[in-house]
C-alpha positions as CSV (number, residue, x, y, z in Angstrom):
1,M,48.7,22.1,-8.3
2,A,47.2,20.9,-11.6
3,A,45.7,17.5,-11.9
4,S,47.6,15.0,-14.1
5,V,45.6,13.5,-16.9
6,E,46.2,11.2,-19.8
7,I,46.8,13.3,-23.0
8,Q,45.3,11.5,-26.0
9,P,47.8,11.5,-28.8
10,H,46.9,11.9,-32.5
11,G,46.9,8.6,-34.3
12,A,49.9,7.1,-36.0
13,A,48.6,8.0,-39.4
14,A,48.0,11.7,-38.4
15,R,51.5,11.9,-36.9
16,A,53.1,10.3,-40.0
17,I,51.3,12.6,-42.4
18,H,52.2,15.7,-40.2
19,W,55.9,15.0,-39.9
20,A,56.3,13.7,-43.5
21,S,54.6,16.9,-44.7
22,A,56.8,19.0,-42.5
23,L,60.0,17.4,-43.8
24,L,58.9,17.6,-47.4
25,V,57.9,21.3,-47.1
26,I,61.3,22.1,-45.5
27,A,63.2,20.2,-48.2
28,A,61.1,21.8,-51.0
29,W,61.7,25.2,-49.6
30,A,65.4,24.6,-49.2
31,V,65.8,23.4,-52.8
32,G,63.5,26.0,-54.2
33,S,65.3,28.8,-52.4
34,T,68.7,27.8,-53.8
35,M,68.0,26.2,-57.2
36,E,68.1,29.6,-59.1
37,E,71.7,30.1,-57.8
38,F,73.0,27.1,-59.9
39,P,74.3,28.1,-63.3
40,R,72.2,26.8,-66.2
41,G,73.0,23.2,-66.9
42,P,72.5,19.7,-65.5
43,N,72.9,20.6,-61.8
44,R,70.3,23.3,-62.0
45,D,68.0,21.0,-64.0
46,L,68.4,18.3,-61.3
47,A,67.7,20.8,-58.5
48,M,64.6,21.9,-60.3
49,Q,63.5,18.3,-60.8
50,V,64.0,17.6,-57.1
51,H,62.0,20.7,-56.2
52,Y,59.1,19.7,-58.5
53,S,59.2,16.1,-57.2
54,L,59.1,17.4,-53.6
55,G,56.2,19.7,-54.5
56,V,54.2,16.8,-56.0
57,L,54.8,14.9,-52.7
58,V,53.7,17.9,-50.6
59,L,50.6,18.0,-52.7
60,G,50.0,14.3,-52.3
61,F,50.4,14.5,-48.5
62,A,48.0,17.5,-48.4
63,A,45.5,15.4,-50.3
64,L,46.0,12.6,-47.7
65,R,45.5,15.1,-44.9
66,V,42.2,16.3,-46.5
67,I,41.0,12.8,-47.0
68,R,42.0,11.8,-43.4
69,Y,40.2,14.8,-42.0
70,A,37.0,14.0,-44.0
71,V,37.1,10.4,-42.7
72,A,38.3,11.0,-39.2
73,P,38.2,14.6,-38.1
74,P,40.7,15.7,-35.5
75,P,39.4,16.3,-31.9
76,R,37.9,19.7,-31.3
77,A,40.5,22.2,-30.1
78,E,40.2,23.1,-26.4
79,G,40.7,26.5,-24.7
80,P,39.2,29.9,-25.1
81,V,37.3,30.8,-28.3
82,W,40.1,32.9,-29.7
83,Q,42.6,30.0,-29.3
84,R,40.2,27.5,-31.0
85,L,39.7,30.0,-33.9
86,A,43.4,30.6,-34.2
87,A,44.2,26.9,-34.2
88,T,41.5,26.1,-36.8
89,G,42.5,29.0,-38.9
90,T,46.1,28.1,-38.9
91,H,45.4,24.5,-39.8
92,V,43.1,25.5,-42.6
93,M,45.7,27.9,-43.9
94,L,48.4,25.2,-43.8
95,I,46.2,22.8,-45.8
96,L,45.3,25.5,-48.3
97,L,48.9,26.5,-48.8
98,T,50.2,22.9,-49.1
99,V,47.7,22.4,-51.8
100,G,47.9,25.9,-53.5
101,L,51.7,26.2,-53.4
102,P,52.6,23.1,-55.4
103,L,49.6,23.7,-57.8
104,S,50.7,27.3,-58.5
105,G,54.3,26.0,-59.2
106,L,53.0,23.5,-61.7
107,L,50.6,26.0,-63.3
108,D,53.5,28.5,-63.6
109,R,55.6,26.0,-65.6
110,W,52.7,24.9,-67.7
111,A,51.4,28.5,-68.4
112,R,54.8,29.5,-69.7
113,G,55.2,26.4,-71.8
114,R,58.0,24.9,-69.8
115,P,58.4,21.2,-69.1
116,V,57.9,19.6,-65.7
117,A,59.9,16.4,-65.0
118,I,59.6,14.6,-61.7
119,F,61.1,11.5,-60.0
120,G,64.1,10.9,-62.3
121,G,62.7,12.4,-65.5
122,V,59.0,11.4,-65.6
123,P,57.3,14.1,-67.6
124,L,54.3,15.7,-66.0
125,P,52.4,17.3,-68.9
126,A,49.8,20.0,-68.5
127,P,46.3,18.5,-68.2
128,F,44.9,21.5,-70.2
129,E,46.1,24.7,-71.7
130,V,47.0,27.0,-68.8
131,P,46.5,30.7,-69.2
132,G,48.1,33.4,-67.0
133,G,51.8,33.2,-67.8
134,R,54.0,34.5,-65.0
135,I,51.1,35.3,-62.6
136,W,51.3,31.8,-61.3
137,G,55.0,32.2,-60.5
138,E,54.2,35.4,-58.5
139,A,51.4,33.5,-56.7
140,H,53.8,30.7,-56.0
141,E,56.3,33.1,-54.4
142,V,53.6,34.9,-52.3
143,M,52.3,31.5,-51.1
144,A,55.8,30.3,-50.2
145,N,56.2,33.4,-48.0
146,L,52.8,32.9,-46.5
147,L,53.6,29.3,-45.8
148,L,56.8,30.3,-44.0
149,V,54.9,32.8,-41.8
150,T,52.1,30.2,-41.1
151,V,54.6,27.5,-40.2
152,A,56.4,29.9,-37.9
153,L,53.1,30.8,-36.1
154,H,52.2,27.0,-35.9
155,V,55.6,26.2,-34.3
156,A,55.4,29.2,-32.0
157,A,51.9,28.1,-30.9
158,A,53.1,24.5,-30.3
159,L,56.0,25.8,-28.2
160,W,53.7,28.2,-26.3
161,H,51.4,25.2,-25.5
162,Q,54.4,23.2,-24.4
163,F,56.4,25.7,-22.3
164,V,53.8,28.3,-21.2
165,L,50.5,26.5,-20.9
166,R,52.0,23.1,-20.3
167,D,48.8,21.5,-21.5
168,G,50.3,18.5,-23.5
169,V,49.1,19.7,-26.9
170,L,52.6,19.4,-28.4
171,M,53.0,15.9,-27.0
172,R,49.9,14.7,-28.9
173,M,51.9,15.0,-32.1
174,L,55.2,13.8,-30.7
175,A,54.4,10.7,-28.7
176,A,52.0,7.7,-28.5
177,S,50.9,8.7,-25.0
178,H,51.8,11.3,-22.4
179,R,50.7,12.2,-18.9
180,G,50.3,15.9,-18.7
181,S,48.7,18.8,-16.9
182,A,45.1,19.5,-17.8
183,T,45.3,23.1,-16.6
184,P,48.0,25.7,-16.7
185,P,50.4,25.8,-13.7
186,A,49.6,28.2,-10.9
187,S,51.4,31.5,-11.1
């Protein structure tokens, strides 16, 4: 029988950034996946503005995550080397994509000379002339698909930790504290 130990949760700030980012990514993806289906007009313009606003928020939370990691790095992942490398790689990919995806969306609009309005119509002008044209839109779509795959892997790993390894890793992001098993259950 495995010994019961206190699982140290992530701090409140880390949990808030994580779950806010997750909700924003889901919302941005949902709006972005459907906004092209609206006929041209005010409803489509509103959907696009909501998508851009959510993207800017995703970018802001990604910046918060990077700053937080620089100031207070997360605890080192435990387990076999392959697990630690997979966890680190997935988290790095999530951060890179939550930075790159919104940036590529903005660069796409700016490179094609199209306006970006956020949060009720606040214009977001290009900071410089952006070359590249539609290449940024293609990059945006590829990164969106990569983000979906990476999030799916992240969720699958969290569920694997919870239901197969039973090591309390998922609870670190869900609860303030949790008593869990330090070792996998005996087969």
